[in-house]
N, C-alpha and C positions, 0 to 999 in steps of 0.2 A: 571063349566066355562069350554067348551071346546073348543082350539083353532086350524085349519086347517089350514095348508099351503102345496106348491106342497109336500115336501121330508117330509116333521115333521107332525105329527100325538102326539099332547098331550090330555094326558086320563086321569077324572078328576079321584084323588083318599081324600076318607075318610081324613081328620084331626082331631085327638085327640086333645081333651083341655089339657093341660099345669097344668102337676100337681106342683107348684113351692115346694111343701114340699118335692114331693123323689125327686127332684132339689137341695135342700139347704141340707138334710142328707147324713153322706154316708154310705155305708152297711159292710165299710170294710177298712181296713185300706192301704194308695197311697200306689203304688210302690216307691221304693227309687232312684233318681233322676240320674241317668249315669254318672258325671262326667269325662271330659274327662282329661288324664294325663296330667300335667303341660310339660311336656318333648316336648308334639307337637310340642308345642308353640315356643319353644326360635330355632329361624333364628341363623344362620352360615354370620356372618357379613364379613369372607374373602373373600367372594364371589362379594364381591361390594367395595374393596379395589381398584380396579384396575379401572371399571368406573369414582368411583372418581377423580380419578389423569389423565385420560382421561379429566375428565369436568373441573379441576383445572389446566391442562396447557393449552386449550383452553381460558378459563377464565383470567386467563395471558398475555395471548401472546394480548388477544381482551384489556384487560384496559392498555400496554403499549401500543399499537397499539394509540387508541385514548388517547394518553397522550401525544406522538410526535407527532402525525398528529391533 
C-alpha cells in the first residue's frame, strides 16, 4: 500500500514475521540498572520558611479581619 500526499511520499517496505521465540529468550544478561543517588532528592526546606511565614501572616490578618467584621 502506498500513500501520496503533496509533500510526503510513503514507500512500501517489506515486513518480516515476528518470531516469538526470539523475543522470549534472551541471549545475554541485562545490564544492571543505574540507580540515582539518594542524596540528589533531598530538598533544602530552609528556603521555604520565608514564603510560609508570609502566607501565615496573610492568613492571620484575613482571619482576624473576617472575625471582626
